[in-house]
LOTOR-55040 format. One record per atom (N, C-alpha, C): atom name; x, y negated, z negated. Coordinates in pm, 1 decimal. Example, Ala and Ser with C-alpha at 12.3 -4.5 7.8 and 13.67 -1.06 7.14 Angstrom:
+------+----------+----------+----------+
: site :        u :        v :        w :
+------+----------+----------+----------+
:    N :   1319.0 :    569.0 :   -780.0 :
:   CA :   1230.0 :    450.0 :   -780.0 :
:    C :   1320.0 :    330.0 :   -780.0 :
:    N :   1285.0 :    225.0 :   -708.0 :
:   CA :   1367.0 :    106.0 :   -714.0 :
:    C :   1290.0 :     -3.0 :   -787.0 :
+------+----------+----------+----------+
REM end
This chain:
+------+----------+----------+----------+
: site :        u :        v :        w :
+------+----------+----------+----------+
:    N :    114.4 :    981.9 :  -3266.1 :
:   CA :    109.2 :    835.4 :  -3250.4 :
:    C :    134.8 :    817.3 :  -3087.0 :
:    N :     84.6 :    700.8 :  -3072.0 :
:   CA :    100.8 :    662.1 :  -2919.4 :
:    C :    186.1 :    519.6 :  -2939.8 :
:    N :    256.1 :    460.5 :  -2809.9 :
:   CA :    319.7 :    344.2 :  -2799.2 :
:    C :    230.6 :    217.9 :  -2807.9 :
:    N :    267.7 :    119.3 :  -2848.5 :
:   CA :    200.8 :      7.7 :  -2849.7 :
:    C :    293.6 :    -85.6 :  -2756.3 :
:    N :    225.8 :   -162.5 :  -2680.0 :
:   CA :    286.7 :   -256.0 :  -2564.3 :
:    C :    218.9 :   -382.4 :  -2597.5 :
:    N :    291.7 :   -500.6 :  -2640.9 :
:   CA :    246.4 :   -616.4 :  -2663.5 :
:    C :    239.5 :   -683.1 :  -2542.6 :
:    N :    116.0 :   -783.5 :  -2522.8 :
:   CA :    112.8 :   -863.4 :  -2402.1 :
:    C :     68.0 :  -1007.1 :  -2442.2 :
:    N :    152.4 :  -1110.0 :  -2403.9 :
:   CA :    141.7 :  -1244.3 :  -2477.2 :
:    C :     13.5 :  -1329.1 :  -2428.1 :
:    N :    -82.2 :  -1272.9 :  -2400.6 :
:   CA :   -201.0 :  -1331.7 :  -2334.0 :
:    C :   -337.6 :  -1280.3 :  -2391.5 :
:    N :   -440.4 :  -1346.1 :  -2389.7 :
:   CA :   -561.7 :  -1315.4 :  -2420.8 :
:    C :   -605.9 :  -1188.3 :  -2342.3 :
:    N :   -689.6 :  -1114.1 :  -2382.9 :
:   CA :   -740.8 :  -1003.4 :  -2311.2 :
:    C :   -852.7 :  -1080.3 :  -2214.0 :
:    N :   -850.5 :  -1020.4 :  -2095.8 :
:   CA :   -930.0 :  -1070.2 :  -1993.7 :
:    C :  -1086.1 :  -1050.1 :  -2009.6 :
:    N :  -1112.1 :   -934.2 :  -2100.9 :
:   CA :  -1254.5 :   -899.8 :  -2108.1 :
:    C :  -1260.5 :   -800.3 :  -2241.4 :
:    N :  -1259.9 :   -862.2 :  -2354.8 :
:   CA :  -1252.3 :   -807.2 :  -2479.1 :
:    C :  -1380.6 :   -686.3 :  -2496.2 :
:    N :  -1344.3 :   -576.3 :  -2551.5 :
:   CA :  -1436.2 :   -466.9 :  -2569.5 :
:    C :  -1542.7 :   -501.4 :  -2663.7 :
:    N :  -1647.8 :   -440.0 :  -2667.8 :
:   CA :  -1755.0 :   -452.0 :  -2766.4 :
:    C :  -1716.6 :   -370.9 :  -2863.1 :
:    N :  -1702.8 :   -407.4 :  -2992.2 :
:   CA :  -1703.8 :   -336.3 :  -3102.8 :
:    C :  -1817.4 :   -307.5 :  -3188.4 :
:    N :  -1870.8 :   -190.6 :  -3213.4 :
:   CA :  -1986.7 :   -146.8 :  -3284.9 :
:    C :  -1932.0 :    -86.6 :  -3402.4 :
:    N :  -2037.8 :    -51.7 :  -3489.2 :
:   CA :  -2015.0 :     23.1 :  -3614.4 :
:    C :  -1969.8 :    152.3 :  -3577.2 :
:    N :  -2026.4 :    215.2 :  -3471.3 :
:   CA :  -1966.9 :    346.7 :  -3421.2 :
:    C :  -1851.2 :    344.8 :  -3362.7 :
:    N :  -1797.7 :    236.4 :  -3305.5 :
:   CA :  -1665.2 :    238.2 :  -3239.2 :
:    C :  -1551.3 :    171.8 :  -3322.3 :
:    N :  -1596.5 :    107.9 :  -3429.1 :
:   CA :  -1480.9 :     32.6 :  -3504.7 :
:    C :  -1366.1 :    111.9 :  -3538.0 :
:    N :  -1379.6 :    242.5 :  -3601.9 :
:   CA :  -1290.3 :    343.6 :  -3639.0 :
:    C :  -1190.9 :    364.7 :  -3517.3 :
:    N :  -1241.2 :    371.6 :  -3408.7 :
:   CA :  -1161.9 :    376.4 :  -3276.6 :
:    C :  -1073.8 :    261.5 :  -3255.9 :
:    N :  -1130.4 :    143.6 :  -3259.8 :
:   CA :  -1027.2 :     37.6 :  -3233.0 :
:    C :   -939.3 :     26.6 :  -3348.8 :
:    N :   -957.4 :     47.2 :  -3470.2 :
:   CA :   -880.9 :     21.4 :  -3575.5 :
:    C :   -776.6 :    115.3 :  -3574.4 :
:    N :   -803.4 :    248.0 :  -3550.7 :
:   CA :   -684.5 :    352.4 :  -3522.7 :
:    C :   -596.1 :    308.9 :  -3405.3 :
:    N :   -629.5 :    253.9 :  -3283.8 :
:   CA :   -576.0 :    194.6 :  -3188.5 :
:    C :   -443.2 :     97.5 :  -3231.3 :
:    N :   -517.3 :     13.7 :  -3310.3 :
:   CA :   -417.6 :   -103.6 :  -3373.1 :
:    C :   -301.8 :    -27.2 :  -3434.9 :
:    N :   -321.8 :     94.2 :  -3479.5 :
:   CA :   -223.0 :    164.3 :  -3555.4 :
:    C :   -135.6 :    224.8 :  -3479.1 :
:    N :   -176.4 :    251.2 :  -3372.4 :
:   CA :    -98.0 :    338.4 :  -3257.9 :
:    C :   -158.7 :    486.0 :  -3280.3 :
:    N :   -283.6 :    478.0 :  -3308.1 :
:   CA :   -344.6 :    629.3 :  -3316.0 :
:    C :   -451.2 :    639.6 :  -3198.3 :
:    N :   -466.4 :    744.8 :  -3142.9 :
:   CA :   -573.0 :    760.4 :  -3044.5 :
:    C :   -660.4 :    859.7 :  -3080.8 :
:    N :   -782.5 :    813.7 :  -3113.1 :
:   CA :   -897.6 :    930.3 :  -3190.0 :
:    C :  -1006.8 :    933.8 :  -3093.5 :
:    N :  -1089.9 :   1020.3 :  -3144.8 :
:   CA :  -1229.8 :   1027.7 :  -3082.7 :
:    C :  -1304.8 :   1106.7 :  -3173.6 :
:    N :  -1436.0 :   1113.1 :  -3134.1 :
:   CA :  -1534.5 :   1204.0 :  -3222.8 :
:    C :  -1539.3 :   1337.6 :  -3162.5 :
:    N :  -1560.6 :   1449.1 :  -3251.0 :
:   CA :  -1586.0 :   1579.9 :  -3213.3 :
:    C :  -1697.0 :   1634.0 :  -3295.9 :
:    N :  -1773.3 :   1720.9 :  -3245.5 :
:   CA :  -1876.1 :   1810.8 :  -3298.0 :
:    C :  -1813.3 :   1881.9 :  -3412.2 :
:    N :  -1867.8 :   1868.3 :  -3532.7 :
:   CA :  -1806.4 :   1947.8 :  -3637.1 :
:    C :  -1846.4 :   2103.3 :  -3631.2 :
:    N :  -1971.8 :   2113.5 :  -3562.3 :
:   CA :  -2002.9 :   2251.9 :  -3545.1 :
:    C :  -1914.8 :   2333.7 :  -3443.5 :
:    N :  -1889.5 :   2266.6 :  -3316.6 :
:   CA :  -1806.9 :   2330.4 :  -3214.1 :
:    C :  -1677.3 :   2295.5 :  -3186.4 :
:    N :  -1636.7 :   2191.6 :  -3251.9 :
:   CA :  -1504.3 :   2123.8 :  -3245.2 :
:    C :  -1468.7 :   2057.3 :  -3119.5 :
:    N :  -1559.4 :   2059.5 :  -3029.2 :
:   CA :  -1549.9 :   1984.9 :  -2890.9 :
:    C :  -1557.3 :   1833.2 :  -2890.7 :
:    N :  -1429.9 :   1781.3 :  -2860.0 :
:   CA :  -1423.5 :   1621.4 :  -2847.8 :
:    C :  -1509.0 :   1574.2 :  -2738.6 :
:    N :  -1539.7 :   1445.2 :  -2767.8 :
:   CA :  -1603.8 :   1383.1 :  -2646.4 :
:    C :  -1539.7 :   1220.5 :  -2633.1 :
:    N :  -1536.0 :   1189.8 :  -2529.8 :
:   CA :  -1466.0 :   1026.6 :  -2509.5 :
:    C :  -1554.5 :    967.1 :  -2422.5 :
:    N :  -1592.1 :    834.5 :  -2446.8 :
:   CA :  -1551.5 :    771.1 :  -2569.3 :
:    C :  -1612.6 :    811.4 :  -2693.0 :
:    N :  -1581.9 :    769.4 :  -2808.6 :
:   CA :  -1644.5 :    802.6 :  -2913.8 :
:    C :  -1787.3 :    790.0 :  -2930.5 :
:    N :  -1854.7 :    877.7 :  -2981.9 :
:   CA :  -1989.0 :    857.7 :  -2997.2 :
:    C :  -2032.3 :    914.3 :  -3132.3 :
:    N :  -2172.8 :    856.8 :  -3199.6 :
:   CA :  -2206.2 :    879.1 :  -3317.1 :
:    C :  -2291.1 :   1019.6 :  -3303.4 :
:    N :  -2327.5 :   1062.9 :  -3173.7 :
:   CA :  -2391.6 :   1200.9 :  -3172.5 :
:    C :  -2322.3 :   1278.1 :  -3049.5 :
:    N :  -2324.0 :   1401.3 :  -3088.4 :
:   CA :  -2244.9 :   1498.9 :  -2961.3 :
:    C :  -2321.8 :   1520.3 :  -2841.9 :
:    N :  -2278.9 :   1480.8 :  -2756.7 :
:   CA :  -2365.8 :   1464.7 :  -2621.7 :
:    C :  -2387.8 :   1608.8 :  -2576.5 :
:    N :  -2330.0 :   1704.3 :  -2615.9 :
:   CA :  -2352.7 :   1829.1 :  -2558.0 :
:    C :  -2454.4 :   1915.5 :  -2657.3 :
:    N :  -2459.4 :   1890.7 :  -2790.9 :
:   CA :  -2548.4 :   1962.3 :  -2871.7 :
:    C :  -2642.9 :   1872.5 :  -2931.6 :
:    N :  -2630.3 :   1754.7 :  -2898.0 :
:   CA :  -2721.8 :   1648.5 :  -2969.0 :
:    C :  -2705.0 :   1646.1 :  -3125.1 :
:    N :  -2600.5 :   1703.8 :  -3179.4 :
:   CA :  -2588.6 :   1688.8 :  -3324.7 :
:    C :  -2529.6 :   1576.8 :  -3375.5 :
:    N :  -2574.1 :   1512.2 :  -3492.7 :
:   CA :  -2527.5 :   1400.4 :  -3528.3 :
:    C :  -2408.4 :   1416.5 :  -3627.5 :
:    N :  -2389.4 :   1535.9 :  -3653.4 :
:   CA :  -2258.3 :   1563.3 :  -3744.9 :
:    C :  -2138.0 :   1574.2 :  -3668.3 :
:    N :  -2066.6 :   1457.2 :  -3670.7 :
:   CA :  -1931.8 :   1440.2 :  -3592.3 :
:    C :  -1835.9 :   1383.8 :  -3674.1 :
:    N :  -1709.4 :   1421.9 :  -3635.0 :
:   CA :  -1591.6 :   1387.4 :  -3717.5 :
:    C :  -1488.2 :   1325.6 :  -3630.5 :
:    N :  -1398.8 :   1233.3 :  -3664.8 :
:   CA :  -1305.8 :   1182.7 :  -3602.1 :
:    C :  -1170.5 :   1269.0 :  -3581.3 :
:    N :  -1117.8 :   1291.8 :  -3483.3 :
:   CA :  -1021.2 :   1371.3 :  -3455.2 :
:    C :   -905.2 :   1297.4 :  -3383.2 :
:    N :   -783.6 :   1334.1 :  -3392.3 :
:   CA :   -662.5 :   1270.1 :  -3330.5 :
:    C :   -656.0 :   1342.5 :  -3200.1 :
:    N :   -618.1 :   1259.3 :  -3107.1 :
:   CA :   -602.5 :   1304.0 :  -2958.5 :
:    C :   -422.2 :   1285.3 :  -2954.8 :
:    N :   -388.3 :   1355.8 :  -2867.1 :
:   CA :   -238.7 :   1363.6 :  -2825.2 :
:    C :   -198.5 :   1233.8 :  -2744.2 :
:    N :   -293.6 :   1193.9 :  -2679.5 :
:   CA :   -269.1 :   1095.6 :  -2589.7 :
:    C :   -186.3 :   1126.3 :  -2470.3 :
:    N :   -176.6 :   1236.4 :  -2431.4 :
:   CA :    -96.3 :   1292.6 :  -2311.0 :
:    C :   -193.2 :   1356.7 :  -2224.6 :
:    N :   -157.3 :   1370.7 :  -2103.9 :
:   CA :   -227.8 :   1424.8 :  -2009.7 :
:    C :   -186.4 :   1434.2 :  -1856.0 :
:    N :   -261.5 :   1410.4 :  -1752.0 :
:   CA :   -213.9 :   1439.2 :  -1609.5 :
:    C :   -309.4 :   1341.7 :  -1548.2 :
:    N :   -236.0 :   1267.7 :  -1444.1 :
:   CA :   -314.8 :   1180.3 :  -1366.1 :
:    C :   -405.3 :   1252.4 :  -1283.5 :
:    N :   -525.6 :   1238.0 :  -1276.3 :
:   CA :   -615.1 :   1297.7 :  -1185.8 :
:    C :   -631.0 :   1216.0 :  -1040.2 :
:    N :   -641.3 :   1064.0 :  -1069.6 :
:   CA :   -670.4 :    997.0 :   -924.0 :
:    C :   -630.7 :    851.5 :   -991.7 :
:    N :   -618.7 :    751.8 :   -888.1 :
:   CA :   -603.9 :    615.2 :   -914.2 :
:    C :   -628.6 :    549.8 :   -781.1 :
:    N :   -657.5 :    422.6 :   -802.4 :
:   CA :   -670.4 :    304.2 :   -701.0 :
:    C :   -617.1 :    185.4 :   -735.7 :
:    N :   -596.8 :    100.2 :   -624.1 :
:   CA :   -540.4 :    -39.5 :   -652.5 :
:    C :   -658.4 :   -113.3 :   -624.9 :
:    N :   -671.2 :   -203.5 :   -710.8 :
:   CA :   -783.2 :   -302.8 :   -686.0 :
:    C :   -732.6 :   -441.6 :   -675.0 :
:    N :   -783.0 :   -493.8 :   -543.7 :
:   CA :   -749.4 :   -615.4 :   -471.6 :
:    C :   -847.9 :   -727.8 :   -480.0 :
:    N :   -974.2 :   -670.3 :   -499.4 :
:   CA :  -1075.7 :   -788.5 :   -519.4 :
:    C :  -1154.7 :   -753.9 :   -637.7 :
:    N :  -1126.7 :   -827.2 :   -749.9 :
:   CA :  -1173.6 :   -819.5 :   -885.9 :
:    C :  -1284.1 :   -910.3 :   -910.7 :
:    N :  -1348.1 :   -875.0 :  -1039.0 :
:   CA :  -1423.4 :   -937.9 :  -1102.5 :
:    C :  -1379.4 :  -1065.1 :  -1154.2 :
:    N :  -1458.1 :  -1181.5 :  -1191.4 :
:   CA :  -1379.6 :  -1282.4 :  -1229.6 :
:    C :  -1270.1 :  -1295.1 :  -1339.6 :
:    N :  -1321.8 :  -1207.8 :  -1460.8 :
:   CA :  -1247.2 :  -1173.5 :  -1563.0 :
:    C :  -1092.8 :  -1133.3 :  -1537.5 :
:    N :  -1101.6 :  -1052.2 :  -1423.9 :
:   CA :   -963.5 :   -994.2 :  -1395.3 :
:    C :   -907.8 :  -1062.0 :  -1272.7 :
:    N :   -943.6 :  -1158.8 :  -1214.0 :
:   CA :   -888.8 :  -1210.3 :  -1100.6 :
:    C :   -749.5 :  -1237.5 :  -1116.1 :
:    N :   -707.3 :  -1299.1 :  -1223.9 :
:   CA :   -552.8 :  -1328.4 :  -1261.1 :
:    C :   -464.6 :  -1195.1 :  -1243.4 :
:    N :   -507.5 :  -1075.5 :  -1271.1 :
:   CA :   -444.8 :   -963.4 :  -1270.4 :
:    C :   -421.6 :   -903.6 :  -1140.4 :
:    N :   -492.4 :   -932.8 :  -1028.1 :
:   CA :   -494.6 :   -868.0 :   -906.5 :
:    C :   -350.8 :   -896.4 :   -821.8 :
:    N :   -308.1 :   -784.1 :   -761.4 :
:   CA :   -351.2 :   -639.5 :   -775.5 :
:    C :   -316.4 :   -555.3 :   -909.0 :
:    N :   -406.3 :   -477.2 :   -930.3 :
:   CA :   -386.7 :   -396.3 :  -1047.2 :
:    C :   -450.4 :   -258.4 :  -1028.6 :
:    N :   -413.8 :   -163.6 :  -1083.8 :
:   CA :   -441.2 :     -7.5 :  -1078.5 :
:    C :   -526.1 :     31.5 :  -1184.9 :
:    N :   -621.4 :    121.8 :  -1147.3 :
:   CA :   -703.9 :    181.9 :  -1237.4 :
:    C :   -705.7 :    329.4 :  -1201.3 :
:    N :   -708.6 :    411.4 :  -1321.5 :
:   CA :   -694.2 :    554.7 :  -1297.0 :
:    C :   -794.2 :    645.7 :  -1367.4 :
:    N :   -807.7 :    775.1 :  -1336.7 :
:   CA :   -877.1 :    871.6 :  -1398.4 :
:    C :   -765.8 :    975.5 :  -1440.9 :
:    N :   -764.4 :   1006.3 :  -1592.1 :
:   CA :   -655.7 :   1096.3 :  -1648.1 :
:    C :   -734.2 :   1192.1 :  -1708.8 :
:    N :   -698.6 :   1332.6 :  -1700.3 :
:   CA :   -714.1 :   1443.9 :  -1764.6 :
:    C :   -627.1 :   1452.2 :  -1885.0 :
:    N :   -686.0 :   1443.8 :  -2004.6 :
:   CA :   -617.1 :   1460.8 :  -2133.1 :
:    C :   -592.0 :   1594.6 :  -2150.3 :
:    N :   -482.7 :   1623.0 :  -2231.1 :
:   CA :   -464.2 :   1774.7 :  -2265.5 :
:    C :   -581.3 :   1842.4 :  -2344.3 :
:    N :   -660.5 :   1764.9 :  -2400.0 :
:   CA :   -773.8 :   1807.5 :  -2502.0 :
:    C :   -876.7 :   1842.0 :  -2400.5 :
:    N :   -867.7 :   1855.1 :  -2263.2 :
:   CA :   -986.7 :   1865.3 :  -2183.9 :
:    C :  -1096.2 :   1743.5 :  -2192.4 :
:    N :  -1046.8 :   1631.9 :  -2189.9 :
:   CA :  -1134.5 :   1515.2 :  -2170.9 :
:    C :  -1070.9 :   1437.7 :  -2039.2 :
:    N :  -1168.3 :   1374.6 :  -1978.2 :
:   CA :  -1133.9 :   1278.7 :  -1853.7 :
:    C :  -1194.6 :   1155.4 :  -1890.2 :
:    N :  -1105.4 :   1066.7 :  -1885.8 :
:   CA :  -1114.8 :    915.6 :  -1900.1 :
:    C :  -1066.8 :    846.0 :  -1801.0 :
:    N :  -1135.8 :    732.2 :  -1762.1 :
:   CA :  -1094.1 :    617.0 :  -1694.3 :
:    C :  -1029.9 :    495.1 :  -1742.1 :
:    N :   -930.8 :    465.4 :  -1706.0 :
:   CA :   -867.5 :    330.7 :  -1754.8 :
:    C :   -760.6 :    265.1 :  -1670.7 :
:    N :   -692.8 :    158.3 :  -1720.3 :
:   CA :   -605.5 :     89.6 :  -1652.3 :
:    C :   -469.7 :    178.4 :  -1638.4 :
:    N :   -401.7 :    172.0 :  -1509.4 :
:   CA :   -277.5 :    242.8 :  -1505.9 :
:    C :   -181.7 :    139.0 :  -1519.8 :
:    N :   -106.6 :    127.3 :  -1617.0 :
:   CA :     -5.9 :     42.8 :  -1653.7 :
:    C :    136.3 :     45.0 :  -1574.7 :
:    N :    174.0 :    -54.6 :  -1530.6 :
:   CA :    283.6 :    -80.5 :  -1454.7 :
:    C :    272.8 :    -58.9 :  -1318.0 :
:    N :    380.0 :    -74.3 :  -1263.4 :
:   CA :    395.7 :    -55.2 :  -1103.3 :
:    C :    464.6 :     74.3 :  -1049.3 :
:    N :    501.5 :    163.7 :  -1113.9 :
:   CA :    572.1 :    284.9 :  -1089.4 :
:    C :    486.3 :    346.9 :   -987.0 :
:    N :    573.2 :    420.6 :   -905.9 :
:   CA :    511.0 :    533.0 :   -807.2 :
:    C :    448.3 :    644.4 :   -883.7 :
:    N :    332.4 :    666.6 :   -832.1 :
:   CA :    271.8 :    777.5 :   -926.1 :
:    C :    181.5 :    887.6 :   -810.9 :
:    N :    145.1 :    996.3 :   -857.8 :
:   CA :     94.1 :   1096.6 :   -770.3 :
:    C :     -3.6 :   1163.2 :   -848.7 :
:    N :   -113.7 :   1237.4 :   -792.4 :
:   CA :   -194.6 :   1319.0 :   -900.7 :
:    C :   -122.3 :   1439.2 :   -963.7 :
:    N :   -141.2 :   1470.6 :  -1061.1 :
:   CA :    -75.8 :   1569.3 :  -1151.1 :
:    C :     26.2 :   1497.9 :  -1213.7 :
:    N :     82.2 :   1377.1 :  -1214.7 :
:   CA :    187.5 :   1335.1 :  -1284.8 :
:    C :    152.5 :   1330.4 :  -1426.1 :
:    N :    259.0 :   1355.6 :  -1505.5 :
:   CA :    233.6 :   1358.9 :  -1653.4 :
:    C :    212.4 :   1183.8 :  -1695.0 :
:    N :    110.9 :   1169.9 :  -1776.7 :
:   CA :     97.5 :   1043.0 :  -1831.9 :
:    C :    109.4 :   1040.5 :  -1985.1 :
:    N :     91.5 :    925.5 :  -2046.2 :
:   CA :     75.0 :    904.5 :  -2187.6 :
:    C :    -20.6 :    790.0 :  -2182.3 :
:    N :   -115.9 :    792.4 :  -2291.9 :
:   CA :   -187.8 :    670.3 :  -2326.9 :
:    C :   -113.0 :    568.9 :  -2413.7 :
:    N :   -133.9 :    451.5 :  -2393.1 :
:   CA :    -54.8 :    331.3 :  -2482.6 :
:    C :   -165.3 :    253.6 :  -2519.7 :
:    N :   -126.8 :    185.8 :  -2636.2 :
:   CA :   -211.2 :     76.8 :  -2687.7 :
:    C :   -147.9 :    -61.8 :  -2653.2 :
:    N :   -247.6 :   -115.0 :  -2581.3 :
:   CA :   -207.8 :   -260.4 :  -2527.7 :
:    C :   -273.3 :   -371.8 :  -2607.3 :
:    N :   -159.4 :   -420.8 :  -2697.6 :
:   CA :   -199.8 :   -523.9 :  -2793.9 :
:    C :   -199.6 :   -672.4 :  -2735.0 :
:    N :   -314.1 :   -745.2 :  -2695.8 :
:   CA :   -318.4 :   -874.2 :  -2639.2 :
:    C :   -321.8 :   -947.3 :  -2782.8 :
:    N :   -324.2 :  -1101.0 :  -2760.0 :
:   CA :   -301.5 :  -1180.0 :  -2864.1 :
:    C :   -438.0 :  -1180.8 :  -2951.0 :
:    N :   -534.8 :  -1148.9 :  -2896.1 :
:   CA :   -650.7 :  -1129.5 :  -2957.0 :
:    C :   -740.7 :  -1013.1 :  -2942.5 :
:    N :   -686.4 :   -892.3 :  -2882.5 :
:   CA :   -777.0 :   -776.7 :  -2898.4 :
:    C :   -666.1 :   -682.2 :  -2866.3 :
:    N :   -708.6 :   -556.1 :  -2896.9 :
:   CA :   -646.2 :   -431.6 :  -2853.4 :
:    C :   -711.0 :   -353.5 :  -2744.8 :
:    N :   -637.9 :   -286.8 :  -2660.8 :
:   CA :   -697.3 :   -192.7 :  -2548.7 :
:    C :   -617.6 :    -83.6 :  -2538.7 :
:    N :   -619.9 :    -13.1 :  -2434.0 :
:   CA :   -542.7 :    104.5 :  -2396.8 :
:    C :   -521.0 :    136.6 :  -2250.9 :
:    N :   -448.9 :    186.1 :  -2200.6 :
:   CA :   -407.6 :    217.9 :  -2090.5 :
:    C :   -320.4 :    354.4 :  -2051.4 :
:    N :   -299.0 :    389.6 :  -1941.0 :
:   CA :   -242.2 :    506.8 :  -1909.7 :
:    C :   -108.2 :    454.7 :  -1838.5 :
:    N :      7.7 :    533.6 :  -1875.4 :
:   CA :    135.8 :    507.1 :  -1805.7 :
:    C :    217.9 :    631.4 :  -1775.9 :
:    N :    275.0 :    635.6 :  -1671.6 :
:   CA :    348.0 :    753.8 :  -1620.7 :
:    C :    460.0 :    804.3 :  -1736.4 :
:    N :    473.0 :    924.5 :  -1761.2 :
:   CA :    590.3 :    957.8 :  -1875.6 :
:    C :    714.5 :    943.2 :  -1803.5 :
:    N :    742.2 :    954.6 :  -1674.1 :
:   CA :    852.2 :    965.3 :  -1602.1 :
:    C :    930.7 :    830.4 :  -1616.7 :
:    N :    861.6 :    715.4 :  -1646.6 :
:   CA :    906.6 :    602.9 :  -1695.8 :
:    C :    841.6 :    517.3 :  -1789.6 :
:    N :    867.2 :    556.5 :  -1909.8 :
:   CA :    794.7 :    515.2 :  -2038.3 :
:    C :    833.8 :    376.5 :  -2094.2 :
:    N :    911.2 :    306.0 :  -2033.4 :
:   CA :    957.6 :    169.9 :  -2062.6 :
:    C :    834.7 :     76.6 :  -2059.9 :
:    N :    825.1 :    -21.8 :  -2163.3 :
:   CA :    719.3 :    -96.4 :  -2143.7 :
:    C :    688.3 :   -199.6 :  -2039.7 :
+------+----------+----------+----------+
REM end
């Protein structure tokens, strides 16, 4: 299970939910971080996909991810697209999950961070949508 942080505003840029990604967003609302993996190789992929991009096999299954990993890199955004202009400055990051997956997401909070810091994925529940972000484990307060 991952932590859920409530944000009392609307999401600035709601995600596109498709038939293939709906199980991911539904699980995230429950505090679960999941993705798809090849049933033949067991290799996960992120974001979730209806086809394994490594083998082109359509036989994939949903698997639970730990939501833990290490910070690979981050940057601070000072000039944002219109949807995010009210959030400036904000940080985005690249995370290496423990399951050998690399993903890009928002870096939650304003704590000092450094590459290789341990992070956790959190669900961010806006008033209208759910999203996710990464935050350092050394300061896991909402």
